[in-house]
N, C-alpha and C positions, 0 to 999 in steps of 0.2 A: 160460848157455851162454856159449862164445867165438865168434868169428866174425871177419870181414874188417871191417879199419876202412874206413871210406868216405871219410875225411881221405886226401889226398894221392895217390889213384890219377891215373894216366897218362889222357891220352884213350882210348889202346890198351887199357890194362887194364881200363876202364870198359866198354869195347864187348866185349872177350874175356868179362868177367863177365856180362854181358847174355847172350851165348852160352850159357855154362854154366848160368846159372838156367833159360833157357828149355828146354835139354835134359832137366834134372833134373825140371822138373815135369812134362815130359811123361811121363817114364818113369813118374813115379808118380801119374799124373791119376786112377787108379780110386780111390786113397784120398782123393784131394782131392776128387772130384766126389761121393764118398759123403755122404750126410745120416746122421747119428747115429740121428735117431728112426726110420729104416728098417731098423736093426741086425738087427731079427729078419724083417720083412717082406720084405727082401732078402738075407738070409743072410749078412751083410758078413764075419763072421768066416771062413767058406769060401771067400771071396775072397783071403784071405791066402796065401802058401806055408807049406805044410804044416809046414816048419823053423821058420816065424816063429810059427805057433801053439803050438808045442812049447816055443819059446823064452818066449813071454809069457804061455801060460797058467797060472793060479795066481800070477803075481806081485801082490804087494799094493801098494796106492797109492803107499807111499813107496818101495817098491822100483822103481816106474814113475819114479818123479821123479828119483831118482839113476841107475839105469841106463838108461833111455831117453832122459827128457829132459835127461840131465845136468846136474841143477840140485840138488846134495847140499846137504844142511843143513850149518851151520856146523860146521866141524871133522870133518865125514863123509866117509869114505872109499868111492869106487864099488867095490864089490865084485860081481862076476857070480854068481848063483845057479846057473848051469849055462853049457855052453859055446854062445855065440851062434853062430849061421851068418853066414858073411862077408858073405852080402847085405844082412842086418839091419844088422851092423856097419857095412858102407859107408853105409847109408842115413843112419845119426847121426851117421857122420864128414862125411858130405858137406852135411847140413842144418846142421851146426854150423860147417863150414868156409866156405860160401857166402852166410850170412845177415850181414849188416850188424851188427856188435855194438850193443848198445843200452846198453853200461857207459859212463859216464863215463870220459874219460881222466884224471882228478884226483880226490884224496880230497876229498869234500864233508864237512864237518863236520855231525853231525845237528843240524838246526833243530829237531827234535822230541823232542830227548832229554830236555828238562825237562817239556815238555807236549805231549803227543800231538796235540792239537789246535790249539796256537796254534804259528806258526814264530818261533823266536827272532831272525830275521833282518828281522821286519816288525815295526814299531811297532804298537801297540794300535790305532791308527784305522785302519789298512790291514786288519787282520785281521778286523774286524766284518763280518758278512755273508758270509764267504768261508771255506769249508772248507778244510781241511788240505791236500787235494789241490791246490786251486786256488791257496792261498797258495803253496805250492812253484813252482807254473807261473809265476803272474804273476811272481814275484821272479826267476826264473831267465832268463825270457824278456825280461823288462822290463830287465834288467840287460845283456844280450846287445845288444839294440837300442841300447841307450843308447853302448854301446863301438861297434856299427857304425855308429850316426849320427855320432859323433865322427870316426871313421875316414874316412868319405865326406863328411863334411860337410853332412850332409843339414838341411834347415831345416824341415821337417814331418814326422811321421811319420803314417801313414794306417792305422787298425786296421781289419780289414774282418772283419765278420761279428762284431762287438763284443759281440754280446748285452747283459748288463747292464752293462757298462764297467769290470768289474773290471780288466782288463788297462790300459785307457787311463787309467783313474784313477791308477794306481800309476805308470804312467810321466809323466803330465803333473803329477800334485800330490807324486808322490812323487821322481820323477828329472829333474823340470824341461823336460821335452820338450813341443815344441807339436804336440798330438795332434787328429787327426779323427777321429772314431767312427762307423763306418758299420755300420747294421744295419738289416735290412728289417723287423722287427716292430715297430710303434709301440709297443705294450705294453711290451716290454724297454727301449725307448729313454726313454720315460717314468719307468721305474723306474732307469734308470742316472742320468738329471738329478735325481730324488731322492736317490739315494745321494750324488751329487756333493755336493749342498747338505749333507747329513748330516756327509759327511768334512770339507768346509770347517770347519763349525762345530767339529766334533772337534779338527781340527789347531790351530784358534786357541785353544782351552781347552789342547792340551797344549803349545803354543809358550808358554802364560803360567806354565803348572806347570813345565814341564822343556823350557826353550829350546834346549839342548844336542843334544836328540835329533831336533828338527826341521829339515829342511833350510833354510837362509837365501836369501833371494830372492823375488822375485814369484810368486805363486801363479796359475796359469791353469786352470781346469777344462777338459777335451776336450769339444771342440765335436761335439754329437750329432747325426748327421744320417739321417734315415730314408729308406733307398734300397734297393731289391731290386736286387742286382747280376745281370746276365744273364751266365751261363756263356760265352756264344758272342759277345758283343758288348763294346766297349769302352766304360766308363762315363766321361764327362767327370767326373762329380762327383768321382770318387776323385782326379782331376789337378787340380782347383782349389785354389790356396793360399787359406790362411785370412788371410792377411795380404799386403800389397804385398811382391811378391818382389824381392830384392837385385839388383842389376844383372846378375849371372850368371842370373838366373832361378829358380825354384823347386826344390829338391833335394828330391824325396821318397823317403821310405822306406816300403815296403809290408811290414805284417805282419798275422798271422792266427794266433791259439791255437787249433788243431784245427778249423781251417777245414774243413767239412764237405763232403765229395764235390767237386763241380764247383768249390766256392769256391776251393780250393786250387788249382785250375787256372786260374782267372780269375786270382787273382795272378801266376802265371807268365805270361800271356798280356800284362798291363798292365805285365810288367817291360820289353818293347820300347819303351815310350813314352819320348821323350827327357826328359821330368822326373823320372821315376825313376831313383835311383842304387843303391838297394839293396834287398834283400828278404829277410825272416827268417820262414818259414814252416813251421809244424807242423801237418801235415794229419791226416784221419782221415775214418773213414767210407767206406772205399774201395769199397764195395758201392752207393754212391749214385753214383758215377761215371758218366756218360753214356756209352753204346756204341752206336756211336763218340762219339768227341769228346773223353772224358775219359782215355781210355788206349788205345792207345799216344799218346803226343806226340810222340818222335822218329821221324826216317825210320829210322834204325839199327834198333831195336827192331821196328816196323813191318815191317821186311824179314826177319825172324827166323823161322825154321818154328817154329810152337808157341808163337809169343806170345802167344796169345789167354787172357785171364783171364776167363772168364764169371762171373756174379753169385756162385755158390758160392763160386770160390776168393778172391775178393775179401771176401766177407763173413767166410770163415775167416782172412783176414790181419789182421783187426782183434780178434782175440782176444788174451787177457793169457797168454802162455806162463808169465810167472814167478809171476803169482797163482794161475794152475791148478797148477803145481808146489806151490805153498806149501798148497794145499787137499790135495793129494796126501798131502805129508810130513804133515799133520795127520790124515789118513784119516778125516775127519769124515763122517757119516750123510748129508750133502747131496750129496756124491758120487753117490748113487743116483737122481737126477733124470735124468739121462739114461736109464736102465735103465727107470725108470718111464714116461718119455714114450715110450721105443720099444716098450714093452708095449702102451700105449694106443693107438700106431697100428695093432697087430695087431687090437684090436678095432673100432676104427674101419673097416679096411677090410673085416673080416668084417662088418659092418653095411651099409657103404655103401663097395661097392670103388672107385667112381670119386672118392670124397673122401679126396684125397692129401695128405698134410703139411699139414693145417689148422693155423691158429695157435691157440693154447692159452693164453686169458688166465691169468696168473699165479694159481697156486693156493698159497696161504700154508702155510708151515711142511710143506713136502712129506715130509720125512724121518720127520715124526711120524706119518704115516698109512700103515694098511695098503696093500697094491698095489690091493685091490679098492675100497678107499674113494677112492683116487686115481683110479683109471678110472673110476669112476662120476660124479666131479665133472668130470672131463676131458671125459666124454661131453655132460654139461649144457652145458658150454662151447662147444661145437662145434654145439650144437643138435641132438643126438641123446638118445634117451630112457636116462636113467640106470638106469631098470630093466632093460635089455638082461641077459638070460641070461647069466652070466659062467662061463669054464670056469678056475675056481680052479686047477686042477692045473696048466695052460697058463700062467697068469701065474707060479705059483710057481717053475715051471721056467725061465722068462725072468729071474725076479728072481735066481735059481742063478747066473746067468750076469754078474752085475754087475760083475766084475772084468774081463771079457772086453770088455763096453761101454767101459769105462773104458779099458782097453788101446788099442783101438781109436781111441776120441777122443784119447787122446794120441799116436798115430801121426800124425795128423793134424794136431795141433798142432804136433808137431815139423817139419812142413812148412810150416808158414803163415807164418813169417818170411822163408822164400825168396820167397813170393808181395810180402809187401811190401817187399823188397829190390827186386825187379825193378820194380815201381811206381815208387819212389823213385829208381832208377838210372835209368830211362826218362825221369824230369825233369829229373835231370843232364844226361844226353844232349841233349835238348830245348834246354836252356839252352847247352851246348858248342856245338851245330851253329850257333847264332846268333851266337857269337863271344864270350860272356859267361863270367863265371867264377863258379863254383857250386862248393860243397861242403856236405856231409851233417855234422851233430853231433850226438851223444847229449849232451842237455842236461838231461834231467829223471831222477831216479832212476824205473828201469824198473819197481820194485816199486809206486811209487806213481802213475806214469804210463806206460803201455805204449807209448803212441803218443808217442814222446821224442826222434825223428831231427827236428832242425829243418833244412831247407834254407835255406843262407845263400848269395845271390848278389849279385854287384857287375859294375860295367861296366868295372871296371880291376883289375889283380891288387893283392890287399893284400899280398903278399909275407910277410917275417916277422911283419908286425903282425896277419896273422890270426890267429896264436897266441894273442894277447891275449883273442879271442873266448871261447876254452876256458879261460881261468883264472878259477876261482872268487875272488871278492872276499873279503877276509877282514874 
């Protein structure tokens, strides 16, 4: 998908974009509010305009990927199988035009070309215990933090919500930064410290064997701190220097890799502290934001009619559009999961009308089950009798509408990036209102990591030096 570049928008352009986003989201709220598991119980297909039904009905999943989501396969040309109504084309064009682009503005060489599980840009010790997605993320964010640290003269990096410490280890032992690693779960901190020791031993062995691939200079593991950071209060622990600060005082850079829910908001609130000079945050799990408190943050967005984003919309913003488009292009049997779950909901409502949208524990290999087998297992998982008599004709009639279910879900997915864009734009405006300088950069490959927009903030303008943050190291 194309989109608007978040980089370089003027303050007024940001405010105007926020207004457009709220108006568009208000117009299409029925689609965004809908739960796909209620496709049959709430007759969601009938809520679409008749001309939309006619255009989308019968489209195969690969056609939805190219014609609706605008994500064609390599070398593929978008060709419409019928004349679409202008209102549906307008929705598609608007969704593509107003969402922040997640495509990096540079050509990144494939680090997984030789081996899909090992980044060629990380040495073996840093890849151990780290999945490919995380390898890509810690390398890209770590290198950006290093550049930002150099540009702002920071003396210490604080990694908030650090988990097992993969990012902290790379920044400290790989890039030579002084890092404090803050995590609320003591079990994760214990594992992080164990992995630190393993990595140090591995680096020592690697240096003896191949000294040219290991960075020279002293090695210092991150300092791990067990601390639960409250979203609404400043945490003094985050602001304490690890070493005696220089004459000018401590200069801290705050970072968080997929800081969950309110944790990403906490980073923004701490940015006003005098010790903090820079911020690099990649948020996620928007549905876990406090309401109110986590959104909206800016006075501008809070004053816009229709700015409200309830749980359902924020949850939808966390879906991976590019990944789902890939599933559509492959047209695998796994796409029927939504249809199966929607059919199960009709049986649950028939047995217990007051039981709405219960969580169903994962049922393995759904696509290999007959619809009645899936329903029986699903009933058992929500505490109902799996021997309930089933209307097999009705279930199979539901199954025949699988493509409609996928089409409706694709419509909601098309709009989801607009919700994420409004949340992130609100954070930019919040910092802007305090007189700070902030930008959004697509930093990860969206196919590997859909939440790939990093919010970079400084207290003084970086000018042309900011472009250095977008450059891929060769």
